[in-house]
N, C-alpha and C positions, 0 to 999 in steps of 0.2 A: 530511605531515599526521599528526596524532595520531589515535588510535583508541580507542574504547571500544565493544566489542561484547558485548551481554548477551543475544543472541538464542538461545543454545542451552545444552544441558546439558553440552556438552563443555568449557566454559571451565575452565581449570586452577584447581583449588582451590575450585570452585563460585562463582567470581567472574568478572566480565567480562574479556575479553581486552583488553589495552591496547597491545600492540605489533603483533602479528599474531595472527590467530585460531588457536586450536589446530587448527581444521579446515582452515587454509590461507588463509582469507579475508583480504584486505588492507583497509586503512582506507577506500579508495574504495568498495569493494563494501559494507562495513558501513554507511557513510553513505548510500549509494544505497538500500539495503534499508530503513534508517530512514525515508528520505524516502517510499518506497513505502508504508510502514506508515501514515504520517501522511496521505498521499493517500487511502488506503483508508478511514481513519477518517472523513474528511470526506465521501467518496463514500457511505459506509454511512449516515451521518446524513441526507444528502439523499435517498438511496434509501428509507430508512425513512419519511420524510415523504411521499414519493411513494406508497408502498404504503398509508399511512394515508389517502391521498386518491384511491385507486382506480387508481393507475398502477402496473402490474406490469411490470418490465423483467427478464425472464429472462436477457437477455444481460449485464446488470449483475451479477446474482447470480453468474453463471458467471465473469465477469471477477474479481470479488472473491475467489471461492474459488481460482481459478487463480493469482491474484497472491499470495495468502497462501502458497500452495505454493512460489512462487518464493523466498520468504524463508527457507524451511527450510534448515538447514545442509547444505552439500555438494550442493545442487541446482543452483544457478545463480550463478556468479561473474562473469558477463558484465555489467559495470556499464552498458554502453550498452543492453542488452536490458532491464535494470531501469528505466533512465530512460525508455525507450520506453513501458513500462507506466505509469510515473508520468504521462507526457503523455496517454496514452490514458485513464487514470483521471480526469484533470482535464477532458478533453473530455467524457466520459460524465457527470460531475457537472454540467457546464454545460448539456448536453442536457436532463438531468432538471430542472434549475432553470428552463430555458425552458419545458418542458412544464408545470411547476407554475405558472409565471408566466402562461401562456396560459389557465390555469383560474382566474386571479385569486388565486393563493396566493403570498405573498411568503416567500422563503427567505433567511435571514440567512447561511447557510454559504457 
């Protein structure tokens, strides 16, 4: 696989790492962290809609915060653990969408 990691300040020359991370991260971990970030963006959008409609999910807020920490350089290079968080994030997003749907609120995300 090829790699482009731009997630940290450690990248050589202030540019993204393209072969292997300066931190030791490989291409699989970099891509799984990117996928987690995209998952968190979608979850956050749905969670914000829920909050605007009176649904407060502290467990989701905590999950988002903890998952962001997982992507910090040198914290977690376990790609399977990162994928587990991706799947959990998708499940949480779907739970919230169902809660909103039960209130008659349609969510496009």
